C-alpha positions in Angstrom: 139.2 78.6 29.7 140.5 80.8 32.4 144.1 80.3 33.7 144.1 81.4 37.3 147.6 82.0 38.8 146.3 84.0 41.7 143.0 83.7 43.5 140.3 84.4 41.0 136.6 85.1 41.0 135.2 84.2 37.6 131.9 86.0 37.9 133.0 89.1 39.8 133.8 91.4 37.0 132.1 93.0 34.0 128.9 93.9 35.6 126.9 96.8 34.3 124.6 98.7 36.6 121.6 96.7 35.5 123.2 93.3 35.8 122.1 90.9 38.5 125.1 90.1 40.7 125.8 86.6 41.9 124.6 85.8 45.4 126.2 82.4 45.9 130.0 82.2 46.6 131.6 78.9 45.6 135.2 78.6 46.9 137.5 76.0 45.3 140.4 74.9 47.5 143.4 72.9 46.2 145.5 70.3 48.0 149.1 69.8 49.0 151.9 71.3 46.8 149.2 72.5 44.4 148.0 75.9 43.1 145.0 77.6 41.5 146.0 76.1 38.2 144.8 72.7 39.3 141.2 74.1 39.0 141.4 75.4 35.4 139.0 72.7 34.0 136.7 72.5 37.0 136.4 76.2 37.3 135.4 76.7 33.7 133.0 73.7 33.8 131.3 74.8 37.0 131.0 78.3 35.7 129.3 77.0 32.5 127.0 74.6 34.4 126.0 76.8 37.4 125.5 80.1 35.6 125.8 83.7 36.7 124.1 83.2 40.0 127.4 81.8 41.3 130.6 83.7 42.0 133.3 81.0 41.7 136.5 81.9 43.5 139.7 79.9 43.3 141.8 80.1 46.5 145.4 81.0 46.2 146.3 81.6 49.8 148.1 78.3 50.3 149.9 77.6 47.1 152.8 75.1 46.8 155.1 74.8 49.9 152.7 77.0 52.0 150.7 73.8 52.4 153.6 72.4 54.5 153.1 74.9 57.3 150.3 73.1 59.1 146.5 72.6 58.6 145.8 75.2 61.3 148.1 77.9 59.7 146.7 77.2 56.2 143.2 77.2 57.5 143.6 80.6 59.0 145.0 82.0 55.8 142.1 80.5 53.8 139.6 82.1 56.2 141.2 85.5 55.8 141.2 85.2 52.1 137.5 84.2 51.9 136.5 87.0 54.3 138.3 89.5 51.9 136.4 88.1 48.9 133.1 88.5 50.7 134.0 92.1 51.7 134.9 92.9 48.1 131.8 91.5 46.5 128.5 92.9 47.7 125.3 91.0 47.2 126.5 87.6 48.3 124.2 85.8 50.6 125.3 82.1 50.4 128.6 80.2 50.5 129.7 76.8 49.5 133.1 75.0 49.4 134.6 72.5 47.0 137.9 71.2 48.2 140.4 68.7 46.9 142.6 66.4 49.1 144.4 68.3 51.9 142.3 71.4 50.9 139.4 69.7 52.6 141.2 69.8 55.9 142.2 73.4 55.4 138.6 74.2 54.6 137.2 72.4 57.7 139.6 74.5 59.9 138.8 77.7 58.1 135.1 77.2 58.5 135.4 77.2 62.3 137.4 80.5 62.1 134.7 82.1 59.9 131.7 80.9 61.9 129.5 83.3 63.7 126.0 83.2 65.3 124.0 85.5 67.4 122.6 82.4 69.1 125.9 80.8 70.0 126.0 80.6 73.8 129.5 79.2 74.3 131.0 82.5 75.2 134.0 81.8 72.9 135.4 84.4 70.6 136.6 82.8 67.4 138.8 85.0 65.2 141.4 84.4 62.5 144.1 84.4 65.3 142.4 82.3 67.9 140.6 79.0 67.3 140.9 77.5 70.8 137.9 75.7 72.1 136.7 74.2 75.4 135.4 70.7 75.1 133.3 71.1 78.2 131.0 73.7 76.6 128.0 72.9 74.3 126.6 74.7 71.4 122.9 75.5 71.7 122.6 77.1 68.3 121.4 75.2 65.3 122.1 77.9 62.7 124.8 80.3 61.9 126.8 82.1 59.2 130.2 81.5 57.6 131.9 84.8 56.8 128.5 86.4 57.2 126.9 84.1 54.6 124.5 81.2 54.8 126.4 77.9 54.4 125.0 75.6 51.7 127.4 73.0 50.5 130.6 71.5 51.9 132.1 69.1 49.3 135.4 67.3 49.6 137.2 65.2 46.9 139.6 62.6 48.2 140.3 64.4 51.5 142.3 62.5 54.3 139.7 63.2 57.0 141.3 60.5 59.3 144.9 61.4 58.4 147.2 59.1 56.5 148.6 56.8 59.2 147.7 53.2 58.9 147.5 50.4 56.4 146.9 51.6 52.8 146.0 55.2 53.9 148.8 56.2 51.5 148.2 53.8 48.6 151.4 54.8 46.8 153.3 53.0 49.6 151.7 49.8 48.2 150.6 48.5 51.7 154.2 47.6 52.5 154.7 47.6 56.3 158.4 48.8 56.0 157.4 51.8 53.9 154.5 52.7 56.1 156.7 52.5 59.1 159.2 54.8 57.6 156.6 57.3 56.4 155.6 58.7 59.8 159.1 59.9 60.9 160.0 61.1 57.4 156.8 63.1 56.9 157.9 66.1 59.0 161.2 66.3 57.1 159.4 66.3 53.8 156.2 68.2 54.4 156.8 70.0 57.7 154.1 70.5 60.4 151.4 69.3 58.0 153.1 65.9 57.9 153.1 65.6 61.7 149.5 66.5 61.8 148.5 64.0 59.1 150.4 61.3 60.9 148.9 62.3 64.2 152.3 62.9 65.9 152.0 66.7 66.4 152.3 68.0 69.9 153.3 66.5 73.2 152.2 62.9 74.1 149.7 64.2 76.5 148.1 66.6 73.9 145.4 65.5 71.5 146.6 65.6 67.9 145.0 68.3 65.7 143.0 65.9 63.6 141.4 64.4 66.8 140.5 67.9 67.9 139.1 68.6 64.5 136.7 65.7 65.1 135.9 66.6 68.6 136.0 70.3 69.2 132.6 71.5 68.3 133.7 74.6 66.5 135.7 72.6 64.0 132.5 70.7 63.1 130.2 73.7 62.9 129.7 73.7 59.2 128.9 70.0 59.2 126.3 70.5 62.0 124.9 73.5 60.2 124.8 71.5 57.0 122.8 68.8 58.7 120.4 71.3 60.2 119.8 73.0 56.9 119.7 69.9 54.8 122.9 71.0 53.1 124.9 68.7 50.8 127.7 67.0 52.6 129.2 65.4 49.6 132.3 63.3 50.0 133.9 61.7 47.0 136.2 58.8 47.9 138.4 57.0 45.3 137.7 53.2 45.2 140.8 51.0 44.8 139.7 47.6 43.5 143.3 46.6 43.0 146.6 47.7 44.6 147.5 50.9 42.6 149.7 53.8 43.6 147.8 57.0 44.7 147.8 59.7 47.3 144.8 59.2 49.6 143.2 55.9 50.7 139.5 55.0 50.4 139.1 54.5 54.2 140.3 57.9 55.3 138.6 59.8 52.4 135.2 58.2 53.0 135.4 58.2 56.9 134.7 54.5 57.1 136.1 51.6 59.0 137.8 48.8 57.1 134.8 46.5 57.6 132.5 49.1 56.1 134.3 49.2 52.7 132.2 47.5 50.0 133.7 47.9 46.5 131.4 48.0 43.6 131.8 48.3 39.8 128.3 49.3 39.0 128.4 52.9 37.6 125.7 55.4 38.5 123.4 56.2 35.6 124.7 59.2 33.7 128.0 59.5 35.6 130.9 57.3 34.4 133.2 56.1 37.2 130.8 56.9 40.1 130.1 53.5 41.6 128.1 54.2 44.7 126.1 56.8 46.6 125.5 56.3 50.3 123.5 58.6 52.6 125.0 58.0 56.1 122.7 59.5 58.8 124.2 61.0 61.9 125.0 58.7 64.8 124.5 59.9 68.3 127.7 59.8 70.3 129.4 61.6 73.2 132.2 62.3 70.8 135.8 61.1 70.5 138.0 60.7 73.6 141.8 60.8 74.2 142.2 58.1 76.8 145.3 57.5 78.8 146.3 54.5 76.7 146.1 56.8 73.6 148.6 59.2 75.2 150.9 56.3 76.1 150.6 54.9 72.6 151.3 58.4 71.1 154.5 58.7 73.2 155.7 55.3 72.1 154.9 56.1 68.5 156.9 59.3 68.7 159.9 58.2 70.7 160.4 54.5 69.8 158.1 53.6 66.9 157.5 49.9 66.3 154.8 48.3 64.1 153.0 47.2 67.3 152.8 50.6 69.1 152.2 52.6 66.0 149.4 50.3 65.0 147.9 50.5 68.5 148.0 54.3 68.4 146.5 54.4 64.9 143.6 52.1 65.7 142.7 54.1 68.8 142.8 57.5 67.0 141.0 56.3 63.8 138.1 54.9 65.8 137.8 58.0 67.9 137.9 60.3 64.8 135.3 58.2 63.1 133.1 58.4 66.2 133.5 62.2 66.2 132.8 62.7 62.5 129.8 60.4 62.3 127.9 62.7 64.7 126.8 64.5 61.5 125.2 63.1 58.4 127.3 62.5 55.2 126.5 61.8 51.6 129.3 59.5 50.4 130.0 59.1 46.7 132.4 56.4 45.7 134.5 56.8 42.6 136.5 54.1 40.8 139.0 54.8 38.0 140.1 51.1 37.8 138.9 50.8 34.2 140.7 53.9 32.9 144.0 53.8 31.0 145.8 55.5 33.9 144.1 54.3 37.1 147.0 55.4 39.3 146.2 59.0 38.4 142.9 58.7 40.5 143.9 61.5 42.9 144.3 63.9 40.0 141.6 62.5 37.9 139.0 63.2 40.5 139.2 67.0 40.0 140.6 66.9 36.5 143.9 68.6 37.4 145.0 68.7 33.8 142.3 68.3 31.2 144.3 66.4 28.6 145.7 63.9 31.1 143.1 63.6 33.8 139.9 64.0 31.8 138.5 60.7 33.2 137.2 62.8 36.1 135.0 65.0 33.9 131.9 63.1 35.0 132.8 63.7 38.7 132.8 67.5 38.1 129.5 67.1 36.2 128.1 65.2 39.2 129.3 67.9 41.6 127.8 70.7 39.5 124.4 68.8 39.2 124.3 68.2 42.9 124.9 71.9 43.7 122.2 72.9 41.2 119.7 70.5 42.6 120.3 71.7 46.1 120.1 75.3 44.9 116.8 74.6 43.3 115.4 72.9 46.4 116.6 75.8 48.6 114.7 78.2 46.3 111.5 76.2 46.5 111.6 76.0 50.3 112.3 79.8 50.4 109.2 80.5 48.3 106.8 78.3 50.3 
């Protein structure tokens, strides 16, 4: 197996003049305080299963403490890295992303930075240095490119799409109100600007938090909209917690669901151990998330004088608005349960097999991801040949 310590492209070398070069770039993006080494198993397995048509690149732009500098900062770094890979590897025509945990948020931001379309009539110039958007403008394009390539798959594994504020959004806090209350003010001290953004306390009280903007600003949803229009795989794997066990990301935030929509199951999908549910959630028409005056007041109270009451109020408003924004596109939601494994509290690392000898319970998840990518690649080829 390969041992990537820097960004690596496992199919980009060793070509002779007669070899067919890969045309599909698959970018693997790690999460918080992590590195390319977290993908050693998945990289090798995906390379074996997907074949030479895929150039598998393991991102290294945001290793370790660089993940503390903010989702926006890390997203721009990731975008620049991917654009360099595309420039250095001719013959690429398609692009997909597989991201773990916080890497999914970095990827969503980077996608907006890399998006381009001749048909986009918003009059907004999006570059690696500028991702400001205007909510009053509408996108009329239904297609576009990411780093000049056709977007195919956007896959996240246990990504906190709704942030980590709220009951059991950080399962390792055991659902204890006192710990969850202390987490928000301590997060910026421990994980910097990223912590503020994940707890929705970044910026002034009158300013929408970044995660709300990422669910409402149209440019930060472009890949998801493109994916819907092109029947691309929006594949979200959410760990299921059937009992109270320590872990990093809760089921609700990683699956973009309301508490009332969580329906635990223990019935495994045929052929894939630990996968207990697959749901195709269609897009829901909506005018998008809002930041009402009561949200600004609740944010100010949560920042300046946090209490269980005002922080809960702020969280409930923001969570509902983010869900309304993200459900405007269709999602395929795959629920994963490690409750029957010897080490169920390693679910966050099992889901992408961070270390093969310790987290190999997630091998079936990587197999499922590879098979889904292959199936979609095959369908794309058939459509192209009609």
